[in-house]
N, C-alpha and C positions, 0 to 999 in steps of 0.2 A: 572832921567830917568823915563819916563812915561810907564806904562804897558798898552797894548791894548789887549782887549779880542776880538778874532775873532769868527765869527759864523763858524759852520762846513763847510758850502759852501765856505766861504772866505778862511778858512784854506786849503781846497782842491785846491782852485785856486792858492794859493801861492805855494803849493807843486808841482802843475803841472808846473808852470813857472820855478821853480828851477830844476825840473827833465828834462824839455825840454832843458835847458841850459847845464846841465851835459851831457845828451845823445848826443846832437849835438856836444859838444866839444870832447867827446869820439870818435864819428864817424869820426870827422875831424882828430884826432890823428891817428886812424887806417888807414884811407885813405892815410895819409901822409906816414906812414910806408910801406904800400903796394906800393906806388909810388917809395919809396927808393929801394924796392925790384924789381922794374922794371915792375910792373903791373898797368894797367889802369882800369877804371871803366867798360869798355867793357869786360874785362877779369875776374875781380873779383868785386862783388858788396857788399856793406855794407848797411844793412837795419835794422831799429829799429823794435824790436818786442814789443808786448804789454803784460803787466802783472802787477799785483797788486802793491806791494810795492817795487819790485825789478826791475832791468833794464835788458834788453836782446838785444843783437845784433846778427844778422845772417849774416855771411860772406858766400857768394855763389861763388864758382869757376865756371866760365862759359866757360873755355877752358880746355879740357881733358888732354892737354899736360903739365899743370901746376901741379907740385907736391904739395900735400896737407900738408905734414909735416912741411915745413918751415913756412907756413901761420898759422898752428895750434900753433907752437912754439911762433910766434909773438903775436898771440891772447892771449896766456896764460899770457903775461905780463900785459894785460889790464883787465883780468878777476879778480874779487874780490868776493869771496864767504866766508862768515863768518860761522865758525863752533862752536858748543857747545863742548868744549874740554872734558867734562865729559861723555857725551852721544854720541859724534861723530855724531850729527845731525846738519843739516844746519839750521842756525837761520833765521827766516823769516824777510824779509824787508831789504832794503839797499844793497842787493847783486847785482852784475853785472855778468850776464851769457853771454858767447859768444860761438856760435856754428859755426863750419866751415864744409861745405859740398860741394860736387859737385852738379851742376844742373843735375837732373836725365835725362832730355831729351838729354843733351849734352853727358852724359855717354852712353846712349843707342845708340846714333848715332855713337860715337867713337868706341864702342866695335864691331860694325858691321864688321869692317875690320879684326877682329880676329875670326869670326864665322867659316870660312872655316878651319882655323888652328885647332880650337877646335874640329871640326868634324873629322879631320885627326887623332887627338889624340884619340878620341872615337873609331874610326875604328881600330887604332893600338892596343887598349886594347882588341880587339877580338882575337888577336894572342899572346899578351903578358899579363902577370899579372900586370906589372907596366911599366910606361913610364916616362922618364925624359923629361919634357917639355922645360926647359931652365935652365940657370945658372945665379944667382945673381952676382952683382959686388963683393961680398965678398966670392965667391966660393961655396956657398950653392946652392942646386938644388931645383927647383920646380918639385915635383913628384906627379904622379897620380897612384893610386893603385886600381885595380878591385878586389872586394871581393864578390864573388857570384854575386848577382844582383845589388849590390850597388857600387858606385864609390867614392873614397875618394881623394879629392884634398888637398894636404898638403902644407900649406902656410909657409912663411918665419919664422914666430914666433911660429911655432909648433902647431898652430891651424889647424883644417881641416874643409872642407866643404864636407858633404855627399850628394850625388845625387842618385836618385832612377829611373830616366828615362833618355832617350837619350836627349830629349829636355831640361830638367833641367840641365843636365851635360853640354851641349854645351853652353847654356846661361851663366851659372856660370863660366865655364872655360874661355870664352871670356872676361868676366868682370875681372876675376882674372889676366889674362894675361895683360890686359890694365893697371890695377892698379899696377901690379908688374913692368911693363916696366917704367911707369911714376915715381913711387915712390921709386923703389929699383934697377933700372938699369938692369932688367932681359933681358938676351939675349936668344932669342929662338933658339932651336936646330932644324936644317933643317931635 
């Protein structure tokens, strides 16, 4: 076997060719999985990100009615991040990162239909200290509590969003309602 020494530029070129093949294959596998899940490229896109010695793919959901969790779960199968077990730090190079997000313009447009409902919840908080906005499919409730001049929106996983103005509250509440309906089966209370 003959050993060939490559210049730095030649080595970079070989790595680039290998990387392109790997990332194209990975994109193809993810697109195939998305198709099996019933989604097409107009609904969910897969785009390669740029980065040093690691790979990244960005999955963007372009339809606000598509739940994010199943796509995140599918993407986890393809993500590969190597950790230093002793220091619990990510090792540099050779990692594959995959992000899944909604297209922000799509979300802004979709949450518009919940702005009036969010405004009604805000108005109801003038008379009540707390309001039950809706019920999840597991029986838990989406609750909003007014505490002095601030408003706390309590989410399904016990986290909360604190708002300090009417505009902030209505914007956040509409987004929470949209997210909860699509991802957790929230049913609004009339």
